[in-house]
C-alpha distance (Angstrom), angle and dihedral (degrees) to the residues before:
residue distance angle dihedral
X1 . . .
X2 3.82 . .
X3 3.80 87.5 .
X4 3.80 90.1 65.2
X5 3.81 91.0 64.4
X6 3.77 92.0 47.6
X7 3.79 91.3 47.8
X8 3.80 91.3 49.2
X9 3.81 90.0 50.4
X10 3.80 91.8 49.7
X11 3.81 91.7 49.3
X12 3.81 90.3 50.0
X13 3.80 92.1 49.0
X14 3.80 91.6 48.4
X15 3.81 90.2 50.4
X16 3.80 91.4 50.9
X17 3.80 92.9 47.3
X18 3.80 94.0 49.4
X19 3.80 89.7 45.4
X20 3.80 90.8 55.1
X21 3.80 90.4 46.7
X22 3.80 90.6 56.0
X23 3.80 91.6 45.0
X24 3.80 88.7 58.1
X25 3.80 96.2 55.9
X26 3.80 115.9 119.6
X27 3.79 112.6 -73.3
X28 3.79 92.1 5.4
X29 3.82 96.9 121.2
X30 3.78 114.9 71.2
X31 3.79 105.4 -158.2
X32 3.80 89.9 -158.3
X33 3.80 94.4 60.7
X34 3.82 106.8 21.0
X35 3.78 117.7 113.9
X36 3.80 127.4 -133.5
X37 3.80 93.9 -90.8
X38 3.80 93.6 54.2
X39 3.79 93.8 42.8
X40 3.81 90.7 49.7
X41 3.82 88.4 59.6
X42 3.81 90.2 68.6
X43 3.80 121.0 102.5
X44 3.79 110.0 -90.0
X45 3.81 93.9 6.2
X46 3.78 118.4 110.6
X47 3.76 129.4 177.3
X48 3.82 95.4 -80.3
X49 3.82 93.5 51.0
X50 3.79 90.3 44.5
X51 3.81 89.0 54.3
X52 3.81 88.9 48.9
X53 3.82 89.8 53.7
X54 3.80 91.9 52.1
X55 3.83 91.8 45.6
X56 3.81 91.4 49.0
X57 3.80 90.4 48.9
X58 3.82 91.7 48.7
X59 3.82 91.8 50.1
X60 3.83 99.4 40.2
X61 3.77 105.2 27.8
X62 3.79 127.8 -119.2
X63 3.78 122.3 -19.8
X64 3.79 112.3 -104.0
X65 3.80 93.4 -154.1
X66 3.78 138.4 7.9
X67 3.81 88.6 -110.9
X68 3.83 89.4 62.2
X69 3.79 86.9 72.6
X70 3.81 86.3 80.8
X71 3.83 87.3 68.8
X72 3.80 88.3 73.7
X73 3.81 111.2 97.1
X74 3.80 110.3 -105.8
X75 3.79 95.8 21.5
X76 3.76 116.1 101.4
X77 3.76 135.0 -167.7
X78 3.83 90.9 -99.1
X79 3.81 91.8 58.7
X80 3.79 90.4 48.7
X81 3.80 90.5 47.8
X82 3.81 92.4 49.5
X83 3.80 91.2 54.0
X84 3.81 101.7 31.8
X85 3.79 96.1 107.0
X86 3.80 90.6 56.0
X87 3.81 96.4 47.8
X88 3.77 137.9 81.5
X89 3.79 138.8 167.0
X90 3.80 94.8 -147.9
């Protein structure tokens, strides 16, 4: 019966992995609604930059375009460019 616990763990891990894979499809991350954890999954964005994105959004309202993400202190055009296919504002 110990195998049941291992199997359940493997199924859970597989579900999480496939869920993350789908979350990373082009346009899947809405920068106007994503939380810190999701934003921190972006290339070049750690927890502190993700918090800065949320703070900027709270203070200035929703982003009008993906490129507006570069207005957040510490996030440059290259970071936006590297993630552009995964981002949306809708």
